[in-house]
C-alpha positions in Angstrom: 151.6 -104.1 -13.5 148.4 -102.2 -14.6 146.7 -103.4 -17.7 144.8 -101.2 -20.1 142.2 -103.7 -21.2 141.4 -107.4 -21.2 143.7 -108.2 -24.1 146.8 -106.5 -22.7 148.1 -109.6 -21.1 149.4 -110.6 -24.5 151.8 -107.7 -24.5 155.0 -106.9 -22.7 154.1 -104.1 -20.4 156.9 -101.6 -20.2 157.2 -99.5 -17.1 158.2 -95.9 -17.9 159.2 -93.0 -15.7 158.9 -89.5 -17.2 160.9 -86.8 -15.3 159.7 -83.2 -15.8 156.4 -81.4 -15.3 156.8 -79.5 -18.6 155.0 -79.0 -21.9 157.1 -81.8 -23.5 156.7 -84.0 -20.4 152.9 -83.7 -20.4 152.7 -84.2 -24.2 155.0 -87.2 -24.0 152.9 -88.9 -21.3 149.6 -88.2 -23.1 151.0 -89.5 -26.4 152.4 -92.7 -24.8 149.3 -93.3 -22.8 146.9 -93.2 -25.7 146.3 -95.5 -28.6 146.8 -92.7 -31.1 149.9 -94.3 -32.6 148.1 -97.1 -34.3 147.8 -99.7 -31.6 144.6 -100.7 -30.0 146.2 -101.3 -26.6 148.7 -99.3 -24.6 151.8 -101.4 -23.7 153.0 -99.0 -21.1 152.7 -98.3 -17.4 153.7 -94.6 -16.8 154.7 -92.6 -13.8 155.3 -88.9 -14.4 157.5 -87.1 -11.8 156.5 -83.5 -12.1 159.0 -82.2 -9.4 162.7 -82.4 -9.6 165.1 -81.3 -6.9 166.8 -78.0 -7.5 170.3 -78.4 -6.0 170.8 -74.6 -5.8 167.5 -73.3 -4.4 164.8 -74.4 -2.0 162.1 -71.9 -3.3 160.7 -70.9 -6.7 162.8 -68.2 -8.4 161.5 -65.8 -11.1 164.4 -66.6 -13.5 163.6 -70.3 -13.6 159.8 -69.7 -13.8 159.7 -67.0 -16.4 156.8 -67.3 -18.9 156.1 -65.4 -22.1 152.8 -63.9 -22.9 151.9 -66.1 -25.8 153.4 -68.6 -28.3 153.4 -69.0 -32.1 152.6 -72.1 -34.1 154.1 -71.7 -37.6 152.3 -72.3 -40.8 154.7 -75.2 -41.6 154.3 -77.0 -38.3 153.7 -80.7 -38.5 150.0 -81.9 -38.4 150.6 -83.7 -35.1 151.7 -80.4 -33.5 148.6 -78.5 -34.8 146.3 -81.3 -33.6 147.8 -81.2 -30.1 147.3 -77.4 -29.9 143.8 -77.7 -31.3 143.1 -80.2 -28.5 144.1 -77.6 -26.0 141.8 -75.0 -27.7 138.9 -77.5 -27.5 139.5 -78.0 -23.8 139.5 -74.2 -23.3 143.1 -74.3 -22.0 144.3 -71.7 -24.5 142.8 -69.1 -26.8 143.8 -68.1 -30.3 145.0 -64.5 -30.5 143.3 -62.3 -33.0 143.7 -58.6 -33.9 141.3 -56.0 -32.6 139.6 -55.7 -36.0 139.1 -59.5 -36.1 138.0 -59.5 -32.5 135.1 -57.1 -33.3 133.8 -59.4 -36.0 134.2 -62.6 -33.9 131.3 -64.3 -32.2 130.7 -62.7 -28.8 129.9 -66.1 -27.4 133.2 -67.7 -28.6 135.6 -68.7 -25.8 138.4 -69.7 -28.2 139.7 -66.2 -29.1 141.5 -63.5 -27.2 142.9 -60.1 -28.3 146.5 -60.5 -29.6 149.2 -59.2 -27.4 150.4 -55.9 -28.8 154.0 -56.5 -29.9 156.2 -53.6 -30.7 159.5 -53.1 -32.5 162.0 -50.4 -31.7 164.7 -49.5 -34.2 167.5 -47.3 -32.8 168.4 -46.0 -36.3 165.0 -44.4 -36.8 164.2 -44.0 -33.1 160.7 -45.3 -33.9 158.6 -47.6 -31.8 156.0 -49.3 -34.0 153.5 -52.1 -33.9 154.9 -55.2 -35.5 152.7 -57.1 -38.0 152.9 -60.9 -38.1 152.2 -63.3 -41.0 148.5 -64.2 -40.6 149.3 -67.8 -41.7 151.2 -68.3 -38.4 148.8 -68.6 -35.5 149.5 -67.1 -32.1 147.9 -68.5 -28.9 147.7 -67.4 -25.3 147.2 -69.7 -22.2 144.1 -68.6 -20.4 145.8 -68.3 -17.0 149.4 -68.3 -17.9 151.8 -71.1 -19.0 152.3 -72.7 -15.6 148.6 -73.1 -15.1 148.4 -74.6 -18.6 151.0 -77.1 -17.6 149.1 -77.9 -14.4 145.9 -78.5 -16.4 147.7 -80.7 -19.0 149.0 -82.9 -16.1 145.5 -83.0 -14.6 144.1 -84.0 -18.0 146.3 -87.1 -18.3 144.4 -90.4 -18.0 144.6 -91.3 -14.3 142.2 -94.2 -14.4 141.8 -97.3 -16.5 139.8 -97.1 -19.7 139.5 -99.0 -22.9 142.2 -96.9 -24.6 144.4 -95.6 -21.9 146.6 -97.1 -19.2 146.9 -95.4 -15.8 149.3 -92.5 -15.7 150.4 -91.9 -12.1 151.6 -88.4 -11.1 154.3 -88.1 -8.4 155.3 -84.7 -6.8 158.1 -86.1 -4.8 161.4 -84.2 -5.4 163.8 -86.5 -7.1 167.5 -86.5 -6.2 169.0 -89.6 -7.7 168.7 -92.1 -10.6 170.0 -95.5 -9.6 170.5 -98.8 -11.5 169.2 -102.0 -10.0 170.7 -105.3 -11.2 168.1 -107.4 -13.0 167.4 -110.7 -11.3 167.8 -113.7 -13.6 164.8 -115.9 -13.9 164.8 -118.8 -11.5 164.7 -122.2 -13.0 161.2 -123.1 -13.7 159.9 -126.7 -13.5 158.6 -126.3 -17.0 161.7 -125.6 -19.3 159.4 -123.9 -21.9 158.4 -121.3 -19.3 161.9 -120.7 -18.2 163.2 -120.3 -21.8 160.4 -117.9 -22.6 161.3 -115.7 -19.6 164.9 -115.7 -20.6 164.0 -114.8 -24.2 161.8 -111.9 -23.0 164.7 -110.5 -21.0 167.4 -111.2 -23.6 166.9 -107.9 -25.5 165.9 -105.8 -22.5 168.3 -103.3 -20.9 170.7 -105.1 -18.5 169.2 -103.4 -15.5 166.1 -101.6 -14.4 166.0 -98.1 -12.9 164.9 -96.7 -9.6 164.4 -93.0 -8.8 165.2 -91.8 -5.2 163.4 -88.7 -3.8 164.5 -86.2 -1.1 162.8 -88.3 1.6 165.0 -91.3 0.6 162.1 -93.2 -0.9 162.7 -95.3 -4.0 160.3 -95.2 -7.0 160.3 -98.0 -9.5 161.5 -100.2 -11.0 161.4 -98.8 -14.5 162.4 -100.2 -17.8 162.8 -96.7 -19.3 163.5 -93.3 -17.7 162.6 -90.4 -20.0 163.5 -86.8 -19.3 161.6 -83.8 -20.6 163.1 -80.3 -20.3 162.0 -77.1 -22.0 163.8 -73.8 -22.1 160.6 -71.8 -22.8 158.5 -72.0 -20.8 161.0 -73.3 -18.3 159.1 -74.9 -15.4 162.2 -76.7 -14.1 165.8 -75.7 -14.1 168.3 -77.6 -16.3 170.5 -78.0 -13.2 167.9 -80.4 -11.8 168.2 -82.7 -14.9 172.0 -82.4 -14.8 172.3 -83.6 -11.2 169.9 -86.5 -11.8 171.8 -87.8 -14.9 175.2 -87.4 -13.2 174.0 -89.7 -10.3 173.6 -92.4 -13.0 177.2 -92.2 -14.4 178.8 -93.9 -16.2 175.7 -95.5 -17.6 174.2 -92.1 -18.5 177.3 -90.9 -20.2 176.0 -91.3 -23.8 172.8 -89.3 -23.0 174.9 -86.6 -21.3 177.2 -86.5 -24.3 174.2 -86.0 -26.6 173.1 -83.0 -24.4 176.5 -81.4 -24.5 175.5 -79.2 -27.5 172.3 -77.9 -26.0 173.7 -74.4 -25.6 171.9 -71.4 -24.1 172.7 -67.7 -23.9 173.0 -65.6 -20.7 171.6 -62.1 -20.2 171.2 -59.4 -17.5 167.6 -59.2 -16.5 165.6 -56.7 -14.5 162.0 -57.2 -13.3 160.7 -53.7 -12.4 157.5 -52.0 -11.6 156.3 -48.5 -12.6 153.5 -46.7 -10.8 150.2 -46.6 -12.5 147.9 -43.6 -12.6 144.8 -43.6 -10.4 141.5 -43.6 -12.3 140.8 -39.9 -11.7 144.3 -39.0 -12.8 143.9 -41.2 -15.9 140.7 -39.4 -16.9 142.3 -36.0 -16.3 145.5 -36.9 -18.2 144.0 -39.3 -20.8 146.0 -37.6 -23.6 149.2 -37.7 -21.6 151.5 -40.7 -22.5 153.9 -40.1 -19.6 152.9 -43.2 -17.7 154.1 -46.7 -18.4 150.6 -48.3 -18.4 149.8 -46.0 -21.3 152.4 -47.8 -23.4 150.3 -49.4 -26.2 152.4 -52.6 -26.2 152.6 -55.8 -24.2 156.1 -56.7 -25.5 158.8 -54.9 -27.4 161.9 -56.2 -29.2 164.8 -53.9 -29.7 167.3 -53.4 -32.5 170.5 -51.5 -31.9 170.0 -51.0 -28.2 172.9 -52.9 -26.4 171.3 -52.8 -23.0 168.0 -54.2 -24.3 167.0 -57.3 -26.3 163.4 -57.5 -25.4 160.8 -56.2 -22.8 157.6 -58.0 -21.8 154.7 -56.7 -19.6 153.9 -59.3 -16.9 150.4 -60.7 -16.8 148.4 -60.3 -13.7 146.8 -62.8 -11.4 147.6 -66.5 -11.7 150.4 -66.1 -14.2 152.5 -64.2 -11.7 151.6 -66.1 -8.6 153.3 -69.2 -10.0 156.5 -67.2 -10.1 156.5 -66.4 -6.4 156.3 -62.6 -7.1 154.1 -60.4 -5.1 152.9 -57.0 -6.3 149.7 -55.0 -6.8 148.8 -55.0 -10.5 146.1 -52.3 -9.9 148.8 -49.9 -8.7 151.9 -51.1 -10.6 152.8 -51.9 -14.2 155.4 -54.7 -14.1 157.9 -55.4 -16.9 160.6 -57.9 -17.5 163.6 -56.2 -19.2 166.3 -58.4 -20.8 169.6 -57.1 -22.1 171.6 -58.4 -25.1 174.1 -61.2 -24.4 176.9 -58.9 -25.7 176.1 -56.0 -23.3 175.6 -58.5 -20.5 179.1 -59.9 -21.1 180.6 -56.4 -20.9 178.8 -55.9 -17.6 180.0 -59.1 -16.2 182.7 -61.0 -18.1 182.9 -63.9 -15.7 180.5 -65.5 -13.2 183.3 -65.1 -10.7 183.4 -61.3 -11.1 181.5 -59.0 -8.8 179.0 -56.6 -10.3 176.7 -53.8 -9.2 173.2 -55.1 -9.5 171.6 -51.7 -8.8 173.7 -49.9 -11.4 173.2 -52.6 -14.1 169.4 -52.5 -13.4 169.4 -48.7 -13.6 171.2 -48.8 -17.0 168.6 -51.3 -18.4 165.7 -49.2 -17.1 167.3 -46.0 -18.5 167.7 -47.7 -21.9 164.0 -48.8 -21.8 162.8 -45.3 -20.9 165.0 -43.6 -23.6 163.7 -46.0 -26.3 160.1 -44.9 -25.4 160.9 -41.1 -25.3 160.0 -40.8 -29.0 156.5 -42.2 -28.3 156.1 -40.1 -25.2 157.4 -37.0 -27.0 158.5 -35.9 -23.5 162.1 -36.1 -22.4 161.1 -35.6 -18.8 159.4 -39.0 -18.8 162.7 -40.7 -19.1 163.9 -39.2 -15.8 160.5 -39.9 -14.1 160.5 -43.6 -15.2 164.1 -44.1 -13.9 163.3 -42.3 -10.6 160.0 -43.9 -9.9 160.7 -47.5 -10.9 160.9 -50.2 -8.2 162.8 -53.5 -8.5 160.4 -56.4 -8.0 163.4 -58.7 -7.6 167.1 -57.8 -7.6 168.6 -57.6 -11.1 170.0 -61.0 -12.0 172.3 -62.6 -14.5 169.9 -64.9 -16.2 172.0 -68.0 -17.2 170.0 -69.8 -19.9 167.8 -67.0 -20.9 167.4 -68.4 -24.3 168.2 -71.8 -26.0 170.3 -70.9 -29.0 170.8 -74.4 -30.5 168.5 -77.1 -31.8 169.0 -80.4 -33.7 169.5 -80.1 -37.5 166.5 -80.6 -39.8 167.7 -84.2 -40.8 168.3 -85.2 -37.1 165.8 -86.7 -34.7 164.5 -84.1 -32.2 165.3 -86.2 -29.2 168.0 -88.4 -27.6 167.5 -92.1 -26.8 170.0 -94.6 -25.5 168.5 -98.0 -26.1 171.2 -99.9 -24.2 170.9 -97.8 -21.1 167.1 -97.3 -21.2 167.3 -93.5 -21.0 165.7 -90.9 -23.2 165.5 -87.1 -23.3 163.2 -84.7 -25.2 162.3 -81.0 -25.1 162.4 -77.8 -27.0 166.2 -77.8 -26.7 166.0 -80.4 -29.4 163.0 -79.4 -31.4 163.5 -75.6 -31.3 162.8 -73.3 -28.4 159.1 -72.8 -27.5 155.9 -74.8 -27.5 156.1 -76.0 -31.1 159.5 -77.4 -30.5 158.5 -79.0 -27.2 155.5 -80.8 -28.8 157.6 -81.8 -31.8 160.3 -83.4 -29.6 157.8 -85.2 -27.3 155.8 -86.7 -30.2 159.0 -87.9 -31.9 160.3 -89.6 -28.8 156.9 -91.2 -28.1 156.8 -92.6 -31.6 160.3 -94.0 -31.1 159.5 -95.5 -27.8 156.6 -97.4 -29.4 159.0 -98.7 -32.0 161.5 -99.7 -29.2 158.8 -101.5 -27.3 157.8 -103.4 -30.4 161.3 -104.4 -31.1 162.1 -105.5 -27.5 159.0 -107.7 -27.6 160.3 -109.6 -30.5 163.6 -111.4 -31.2 165.1 -108.4 -32.9 167.9 -106.7 -30.9 167.1 -103.1 -29.9 170.7 -101.9 -29.9 170.3 -100.2 -33.3 167.4 -98.1 -31.9 169.7 -95.7 -30.1 169.3 -92.1 -31.3 172.2 -90.1 -29.9 172.9 -86.7 -31.6 176.5 -86.4 -30.4 178.2 -85.1 -33.6 178.6 -81.4 -34.3 176.8 -81.9 -37.6 173.7 -83.0 -35.7 173.2 -79.5 -34.3 172.6 -76.1 -35.6 172.2 -72.6 -34.2 168.6 -71.6 -33.9 167.6 -68.8 -36.3 164.4 -67.0 -37.3 164.4 -68.9 -40.5 163.6 -72.0 -38.5 160.7 -70.4 -36.7 159.1 -67.0 -37.4 158.6 -66.0 -33.7 161.0 -63.0 -33.1 159.6 -61.9 -29.8 160.4 -62.6 -26.2 163.3 -65.0 -25.5 163.0 -66.2 -29.1 164.5 -62.8 -30.1 167.9 -64.0 -28.8 169.7 -65.9 -31.6 173.2 -66.3 -32.8 176.3 -68.0 -31.6 177.4 -65.7 -28.7 176.5 -67.0 -25.3 177.2 -63.9 -23.3 179.8 -65.8 -21.3 183.6 -65.9 -21.5 184.1 -69.4 -22.8 185.3 -71.3 -25.9 183.1 -71.0 -29.0 183.1 -74.7 -29.8 179.4 -75.4 -29.8 179.5 -77.1 -26.4 177.6 -76.2 -23.2 180.3 -75.0 -20.9 177.9 -74.4 -18.1 177.9 -78.2 -17.7 181.6 -79.2 -17.2 180.7 -82.9 -17.0 179.1 -82.9 -20.4 182.0 -81.1 -21.9 184.5 -83.5 -20.4 182.5 -86.5 -21.8 182.2 -84.9 -25.2 185.9 -84.2 -25.4 
């Protein structure tokens, strides 16, 4: 056991595994490993496992490593969320987005500001594409080198050596494949009855077993008193399938946690990642008043209203942000966009995951809808034909299952799940509301609860009442723009329809095991 300072021997050091190299996972580890929750010592030894085994794929895939351009922190966000984001700004991990007018008045030496992404809105009723204005009380931020580089930096920033206020946080990159229970050894009889009774009392209110995690090389990690999972839908740096398979290896002990996750529902949508040719510099100067090229589109993202084949479109960032997604293209010659259809249109294109569908035709329909919506701006109908003819698929069109998390916990419900008897917890934006704000909210709430749990298990009070399992339908609600003002990117997908042919009972039917347990 690693101790945080000379006085830590007075405390029961709890060994914790955090599974998930995500925004919520990094925030959870940092919060637990600091003394920011009112204690002058850290009663935890933490190992963060940043890599989970993907049972379906051996390589990174663009659909599971999609990242938006920016994120929004609402005016009403809790102080702890704003403090965490401000910490990122102070470490120069992110920049606050400001409009061009504000940018001109900003200090040229300031490294904390960047031009705001130009976000457009297209209304099919008026056939107008316009710049969308956001409430200035809500602050938008942009990671300096993309979301996945931000996550890498947050993990690197965790305390990895002993100090006066922080315990060691160990980072493991081994791919995990199983969660296994290990029977707890009963204390051997001590010659001193007082010592033996003390050991029994310490274990009396602990989980009945400790946990081990097994990786793809068949190595065991542990033992752990608690295993905490951290999954975010946006940005999604790990697939939900990885978390599902880990939890299922721990059945039946993990059944209550799985049941609490049965209402984390997401929508599916057809998605095309396409590249349009850019003009060369001499052509750009010659045709500088010609809007017939995609890199002349004065927007970085667009949300659509009344266009069935389009929900939103986002221009892909160059450099590091794209390399994490395993995509290779020349940003100097190509303008690359991610185009996502509505769940309703996607369902018509493919009513069941068992049905065959024509990827090229679906992709062409999405690109055509994108080009047509821009025809008013171009004022040139020939541009529609040119964009469709000249576009290149960066990856084949795919049916993005889980393109947007459409549920969250209700306002009066904890934004996490915790089974005190099993010693398993779960946090992420699927609880706190999709996006960075929801991920931080969920992680901080779980960290606070784990501190309470540790305090209770160190005393004579039973921790059984400390379980927080949002299993009832009333504990969940469908996400709406009234919850969070960000209407762009995957956050633009709201409502009850999943884009799949399945019962509308509020359960995640992409996870049959969870549905069976919930029913």
